[in-house]
C-alpha positions, 0 to 999 in steps of 0.5 A: 413632520420632517425630512424623510430619512433614507433607509438602508436597504437590507442586503443579505450577507453572503453565506459561508458556502458562497465565500468558500465557492468564491475562494475555491474559484479564485484558487482554481484560477490562480492554479490554472495560471501557474499551470499555463505559465509552467507549460509556456516555460516548458515549451520555450525551453524545449525549443531552446534545447532543440535549437541547441543540439545538432542533428548528430547529438539529437540522434545520439540522445534519441538512441540513448532514450530508446535504450533506457526505455527498452530496459525499463519496459523489460524490467516492468515485464519481468516484474509483472511475470514475477508478481503473477500468481501461480497456476493451480498445478504450481500451487498444488506442487507447492502444497505437496512439498509443504505437506511432505516436509512439515506434515506427516505425508509421503509422496506416495500418499499425495500424488494421486490426490486432486487439488481440492483434497491437497488444499484441504490437507494443506489448510488443516496442517497449516492451521495445526502448525500456526496454532502451535504454542511452545511449552515455554510460553504456557509455563510462563503464563502459568508461573505468572498466574500462580505467583504468590503475593507477599503476605504482610497481614501474616506478620501482623496477625502473629503479633 
């Protein structure tokens, strides 16, 4: 019959996920190379800076660093203390103060109540005040709903 023809062998096309994996691996290698280069540069600069400063300058810089760090830690501690939630007694006293000023309670009425009772009164009073709507808001809504539309039909009917 003739000369045999070579058939191309079938090669499966790489799937989309394989392409994505390969791209991700390449990107990871590139990122790691950048990180290594940055690290080497930082180490070299650190050595150059160390050689540049004298012992007295290093001591002064170290002392300044410690002062800054000490101030930073003090500020962080102070912030942590300020952000700490109040203890039960403090919370009870704040609720009592709120009830005395905003509610209709006196110190004599509240001083013998425990935390749960004060909290219950506080929530009830707070809900009552939060649900309050000024009279003006209600009247505006009613006025808008009762506004009459101009009647054009009435003119036509009268003719």
